[in-house]
C-alpha positions as CSV (number, residue, x, y, z in Angstrom):
1,M,60.5,-31.0,-132.7
2,N,63.2,-29.2,-131.3
3,L,63.1,-26.3,-133.3
4,T,59.7,-26.5,-133.0
5,N,59.6,-25.6,-129.2
6,R,62.9,-23.4,-129.4
7,K,60.3,-21.1,-131.9
8,S,57.7,-21.3,-129.7
9,L,59.1,-19.9,-126.3
10,T,60.5,-17.2,-128.8
11,P,57.5,-14.4,-127.9
12,A,57.7,-15.9,-124.1
13,L,61.2,-14.3,-123.7
14,S,60.6,-10.7,-125.1
15,I,57.3,-10.7,-123.4
16,A,59.8,-11.4,-120.0
17,V,62.3,-8.9,-121.6
18,L,59.7,-6.2,-121.7
19,A,58.4,-6.8,-118.4
20,L,61.5,-6.8,-117.0
21,S,62.5,-3.5,-118.6
22,F,58.6,-1.9,-117.6
23,L,60.1,-3.0,-114.0
24,L,63.2,-1.6,-114.5
25,A,62.0,2.0,-115.6
26,V,59.7,2.1,-112.8
27,F,62.8,1.8,-110.2
28,L,64.3,4.4,-111.1
29,A,61.7,6.8,-111.3
30,T,61.4,5.8,-107.4
31,P,64.1,8.9,-106.3
32,S,61.5,11.8,-107.1
33,G,58.3,9.9,-104.6
34,Q,61.4,9.6,-102.3
35,A,62.1,13.3,-101.7
36,Q,58.5,13.7,-101.4
37,K,58.6,11.1,-98.3
38,T,61.4,13.2,-96.9
39,K,59.5,16.7,-97.7
40,D,56.5,15.2,-95.7
41,L,59.5,14.4,-93.1
42,G,59.5,18.6,-92.1
43,P,63.1,20.5,-92.0
44,P,66.0,19.0,-89.5
45,P,66.1,21.0,-86.3
46,P,68.5,24.1,-86.1
47,V,72.0,23.5,-85.3
48,P,72.8,23.7,-82.0
49,R,74.5,27.2,-80.9
50,Y,77.5,27.1,-78.4
51,K,76.8,28.8,-75.3
52,P,80.1,29.8,-73.1
53,K,80.0,29.8,-69.7
54,P,80.0,33.1,-68.1
55,T,82.9,33.8,-66.6
56,P,83.3,33.3,-63.2
57,T,83.0,37.3,-60.9
58,P,86.9,37.4,-59.2
59,E,86.8,37.9,-55.8
60,Y,88.9,41.0,-54.9
61,E,90.0,42.2,-51.4
62,V,88.0,45.0,-50.4
63,V,89.5,48.1,-50.7
64,R,89.0,50.9,-47.8
65,I,87.5,54.1,-50.3
66,T,86.1,56.9,-47.2
67,S,85.6,60.4,-47.3
68,N,87.7,60.7,-44.5
69,L,91.1,60.5,-46.4
70,V,93.1,63.2,-45.4
71,M,96.0,64.6,-48.3
72,V,98.3,66.7,-46.3
73,P,101.2,68.8,-47.9
74,V,104.2,69.4,-45.7
75,S,107.1,71.9,-46.0
76,V,110.2,70.2,-44.3
77,T,113.3,72.9,-43.9
78,D,116.8,72.8,-42.2
79,A,118.0,76.1,-40.5
80,Q,118.8,78.0,-43.2
81,G,115.8,76.9,-45.1
82,N,116.8,74.6,-47.0
83,P,114.2,71.2,-48.1
84,V,114.9,68.2,-46.0
85,L,114.8,65.5,-48.1
86,G,114.4,61.6,-47.3
87,L,112.8,61.6,-44.6
88,K,110.4,58.5,-44.0
89,Q,106.6,58.0,-42.4
90,T,108.0,56.4,-38.9
91,D,109.8,60.1,-38.7
92,F,106.5,62.1,-38.9
93,R,103.5,62.2,-35.8
94,I,100.7,63.9,-37.2
95,E,97.6,64.8,-34.6
96,E,93.5,66.2,-35.2
97,D,91.9,68.1,-32.5
98,G,94.8,66.7,-30.4
99,R,94.3,62.9,-31.4
100,V,97.7,61.1,-32.9
101,Q,96.7,59.9,-36.2
102,E,98.4,56.8,-38.3
103,V,100.2,58.2,-41.3
104,A,99.1,55.5,-44.5
105,Q,101.3,56.4,-46.3
106,I,103.9,59.4,-47.7
107,G,102.9,60.9,-51.4
108,D,105.4,61.7,-54.0
109,P,105.0,65.2,-54.8
110,E,106.2,64.1,-58.1
111,H,103.6,61.9,-59.4
112,V,100.6,64.4,-57.7
113,P,99.6,66.8,-60.3
114,L,99.6,70.5,-59.2
115,D,97.0,72.8,-60.0
116,I,98.3,76.8,-59.9
117,A,96.4,80.2,-59.8
118,L,98.4,83.4,-60.8
119,L,97.3,86.4,-59.5
120,I,99.2,89.6,-60.6
121,D,98.1,93.1,-58.5
122,V,97.9,95.7,-61.5
123,S,96.8,98.3,-59.3
124,A,98.7,101.9,-59.4
125,S,101.0,100.6,-56.2
126,V,103.0,98.3,-58.0
127,V,102.9,99.4,-61.7
128,A,106.6,100.8,-61.1
129,R,107.9,97.4,-61.0
130,F,105.2,95.9,-63.3
131,D,106.5,94.6,-66.3
132,F,109.8,93.0,-64.4
133,E,107.4,90.8,-62.0
134,Q,105.2,90.2,-65.6
135,E,108.5,88.5,-66.9
136,A,109.2,87.0,-63.8
137,A,106.1,85.2,-62.8
138,A,105.7,83.8,-66.7
139,A,109.3,82.5,-66.4
140,F,108.5,80.8,-63.3
141,L,105.3,78.9,-64.7
142,K,107.4,77.7,-67.5
143,Q,109.6,76.3,-65.3
144,V,107.8,74.7,-62.7
145,L,104.6,73.0,-64.3
146,K,105.1,69.8,-66.2
147,S,102.9,68.0,-68.3
148,E,100.1,67.2,-66.5
149,D,100.2,70.5,-64.6
150,R,97.9,73.1,-65.1
151,A,98.1,76.7,-64.3
152,S,94.8,80.2,-64.3
153,V,95.7,83.4,-64.2
154,F,93.8,86.5,-62.8
155,A,94.2,89.9,-62.6
156,I,93.9,91.8,-59.4
157,D,91.6,94.9,-60.5
158,Q,89.3,97.1,-59.0
159,S,87.6,93.7,-58.8
160,P,88.6,90.4,-59.8
161,R,89.6,89.7,-63.4
162,M,90.0,86.0,-65.0
163,I,92.7,86.0,-67.4
164,Q,92.6,82.5,-68.2
165,R,90.7,79.0,-67.3
166,L,93.4,76.4,-66.1
167,T,95.4,75.5,-69.0
168,T,99.2,74.0,-69.9
169,A,102.4,76.1,-68.6
170,T,102.9,78.0,-72.3
171,A,99.1,78.8,-72.7
172,A,99.8,80.1,-69.0
173,A,102.7,82.3,-69.7
174,Q,101.3,83.7,-72.6
175,S,98.5,85.0,-70.7
176,V,100.4,86.5,-68.3
177,M,102.5,88.5,-71.1
178,T,99.2,90.1,-72.4
179,V,98.4,91.7,-68.5
180,K,98.3,95.4,-68.7
181,A,98.8,97.4,-65.7
182,V,96.2,100.1,-64.7
183,K,96.1,102.6,-62.3
184,G,93.0,101.5,-60.0
185,Y,92.2,100.3,-56.8
186,T,92.6,97.0,-55.2
187,A,90.5,94.5,-55.4
188,F,92.9,92.0,-53.0
189,F,90.2,90.2,-51.4
190,D,87.6,89.5,-53.8
191,S,90.4,88.0,-56.5
192,V,91.6,85.9,-53.8
193,L,88.3,84.3,-53.0
194,A,87.3,84.2,-57.1
195,A,90.8,82.5,-57.6
196,S,90.3,79.8,-54.3
197,K,87.0,78.7,-55.1
198,Y,88.0,78.8,-58.9
199,L,90.0,75.8,-58.2
200,D,87.9,74.5,-55.6
201,E,85.1,73.4,-58.6
202,S,87.1,73.1,-61.0
203,S,90.4,71.2,-59.6
204,P,89.1,67.3,-59.1
205,S,90.8,65.7,-55.7
206,G,93.7,64.5,-55.9
207,R,95.9,67.5,-57.2
208,R,97.2,69.7,-55.6
209,R,96.2,73.5,-55.3
210,I,98.5,76.3,-55.0
211,V,97.9,80.0,-55.2
212,I,100.2,81.9,-55.3
213,V,99.9,86.5,-55.5
214,I,102.3,89.2,-56.4
215,S,101.3,91.6,-54.7
216,D,101.3,94.0,-51.2
217,G,97.9,92.7,-50.1
218,D,96.8,96.6,-49.7
219,D,92.6,96.0,-50.9
220,T,91.3,99.9,-51.5
221,A,88.6,98.3,-53.0
222,R,86.7,97.5,-50.0
223,I,87.9,100.8,-47.7
224,I,86.3,103.2,-50.0
225,D,83.7,105.6,-48.9
226,A,81.4,104.8,-51.6
227,P,79.1,107.6,-51.1
228,V,82.1,110.3,-51.2
229,A,83.8,108.2,-54.3
230,Q,80.7,109.2,-56.0
231,S,79.5,112.6,-55.1
232,R,83.0,113.5,-56.2
233,G,83.4,111.5,-59.3
234,N,84.3,108.2,-58.8
235,D,87.5,109.9,-57.0
236,M,88.7,107.6,-54.3
237,K,88.0,108.8,-51.0
238,L,88.9,106.1,-47.8
239,V,87.5,105.3,-44.6
240,G,88.7,106.3,-41.0
241,V,91.2,104.5,-40.5
242,E,89.5,102.6,-37.6
243,A,86.9,101.4,-39.8
244,Q,89.7,100.0,-42.7
245,N,91.9,98.5,-39.7
246,Q,88.0,96.2,-39.3
247,L,87.3,96.3,-43.2
248,N,91.3,94.3,-42.8
249,Q,90.3,92.2,-40.3
250,K,87.0,90.9,-41.4
251,G,88.5,90.8,-44.7
252,T,91.4,88.7,-43.5
253,L,89.4,85.9,-41.5
254,E,87.1,85.6,-44.6
255,T,89.6,85.0,-46.8
256,Q,91.7,82.8,-45.1
257,Q,88.8,80.5,-44.3
258,Q,87.7,80.2,-47.9
259,V,91.6,79.1,-48.8
260,Q,91.5,76.7,-46.1
261,K,87.7,75.3,-46.8
262,S,89.3,74.8,-50.7
263,E,92.1,73.5,-49.8
264,V,95.3,75.5,-51.2
265,T,98.1,76.4,-50.4
266,F,98.7,80.0,-50.3
267,Y,102.0,81.5,-51.5
268,S,103.0,85.6,-51.4
269,I,105.4,87.5,-53.0
270,N,105.1,91.6,-52.1
271,P,106.8,93.9,-54.2
272,S,106.6,96.7,-52.3
273,G,110.3,95.4,-50.9
274,Q,111.7,97.1,-46.9
275,S,109.6,99.9,-48.1
276,L,106.5,98.8,-46.1
277,R,107.1,99.6,-43.2
278,L,107.1,103.2,-43.7
279,N,103.4,102.8,-44.0
280,A,101.3,102.1,-40.7
281,R,98.9,100.8,-43.9
282,A,101.3,98.2,-46.1
283,T,102.5,96.7,-43.0
284,R,98.7,95.7,-41.7
285,A,98.6,93.9,-45.8
286,E,101.8,92.6,-45.4
287,Q,101.0,90.6,-42.3
288,G,97.6,89.6,-43.7
289,L,99.6,87.7,-46.4
290,E,101.7,86.3,-43.8
291,R,98.4,85.4,-42.3
292,I,97.2,83.7,-44.8
293,A,100.0,81.7,-45.8
294,N,101.2,80.5,-42.6
295,A,97.0,79.1,-42.3
296,T,97.8,77.1,-45.2
297,G,100.9,75.7,-45.1
298,G,102.4,78.5,-47.4
299,A,105.2,81.2,-47.2
300,A,105.5,85.1,-48.0
301,F,108.2,86.7,-49.4
302,V,109.1,90.1,-49.2
303,P,112.1,90.4,-51.4
304,K,114.5,93.6,-51.1
305,D,114.2,94.3,-54.9
306,E,113.2,93.0,-57.8
307,A,116.4,91.6,-58.6
308,E,115.4,88.8,-56.1
309,L,112.4,87.5,-57.9
310,P,113.4,85.0,-59.6
311,A,115.3,83.9,-56.7
312,I,111.9,83.5,-54.9
313,F,110.6,82.1,-57.4
314,N,113.3,79.4,-57.6
315,R,112.3,78.4,-53.9
316,I,108.8,78.5,-54.2
317,A,109.1,75.9,-57.3
318,S,111.5,73.9,-55.2
319,E,109.3,73.6,-52.3
320,I,106.7,72.4,-54.2
321,R,108.5,69.8,-55.5
322,S,110.2,68.6,-52.8
323,Q,106.4,68.6,-50.1
324,Y,106.2,65.2,-48.6
325,L,102.5,64.3,-48.6
326,L,101.1,62.9,-45.5
327,Q,97.9,60.9,-46.0
328,Y,95.9,59.6,-43.0
329,Y,92.1,58.3,-42.5
330,S,90.4,60.7,-39.8
331,S,89.5,59.2,-36.4
332,N,86.9,61.1,-36.2
333,E,84.1,60.0,-38.3
334,G,81.4,62.6,-37.1
335,S,79.5,64.8,-40.0
336,N,80.5,67.9,-38.4
337,R,81.8,70.2,-40.8
338,T,83.6,72.5,-38.3
339,F,87.1,73.0,-38.7
340,R,89.6,70.5,-37.7
341,R,93.1,71.5,-36.5
342,I,96.5,70.2,-37.5
343,A,99.9,69.9,-36.1
344,V,102.3,67.9,-37.3
345,S,106.2,67.7,-35.8
346,T,109.1,64.9,-36.6
347,P,109.8,64.0,-33.1
348,Q,113.4,62.3,-33.8
349,R,114.1,65.6,-35.4
350,A,113.6,68.6,-33.7
351,E,115.6,70.7,-35.0
352,L,113.8,70.1,-38.1
353,R,111.4,73.5,-39.9
354,V,107.9,71.6,-40.3
355,R,105.3,73.7,-42.0
356,T,101.8,72.3,-43.3
357,R,98.3,73.7,-43.1
358,E,96.7,74.9,-39.8
359,G,94.0,72.5,-40.8
360,Y,90.8,71.6,-43.0
361,Y,86.8,71.9,-43.3
362,P,85.8,68.5,-43.8
363,K,83.4,67.7,-47.2
364,A,80.2,66.6,-47.0
365,K,80.2,62.4,-47.0
């Protein structure tokens, strides 16, 4: 009986095993359906990107920047002409059109770069001493100019002639040695005007501008009687003495004003020596050089002979490097661009000689 019952249960067990196997197979096949279901949910949201917060703008102290800042190079010497160093801001008194100004600070000349225009007279009046002047001028540029300084070279010829634009000391000195002397008349005023305007246009603010002239200052280009000269085949014929005086005065004033407008310090070296006193026109020309130099805070030198040239160049170099650079904010807020007169003194050291420019023309705001 028991054996019979076991035999009857065998088919049922087989069917049950088959059913379980089928269910297991269906269960294992469900991942593809689950994947489809996940796909229907759409793509996952994008990963949020980190956006840094903007850095807050720092609050700086407001710096006063105006166009009425005036920089005044000042040379201070003792009775022997030696530079006086060590003066402080409180030692100076500066006035503009009679009004006392507050000295904001004293700049260090060693930290203010130079732009120099060197002008060499190549006319007949200086041809005898030309080679020595040329060598002394080239040596001066190498001596006084530093790496941040620049120099340009002009020939004072029958018309202004630029030899070299602003460049390094070495390049400028080489250009000086290429200049050749000629036997023509002299366009002195026009050459200084051209050099001053060039510095005004090419030298940015914050640099000291200096013109150094090796010439007797005798401008013959403006006093030629052109019609007579042309009829004689360009043989130079000068106008009358009175006309010469008037043209010279006009040229000196025009040149002085342009040099002042360009904020240039003017130095001259007259190679004529003591012989210039023997000629009225030469004396008048030297007086013109002195007038322009005094108006700009520079100096006019007349060496006794060519042997003094190196010493004079050394004196100019020493003065340039020992100047006090007074800076003040003009109290004149007006827009008038007429000439403003400057006066600088050292009240506590009255024995010192103070030399600076007579004034300036304010720039347009």
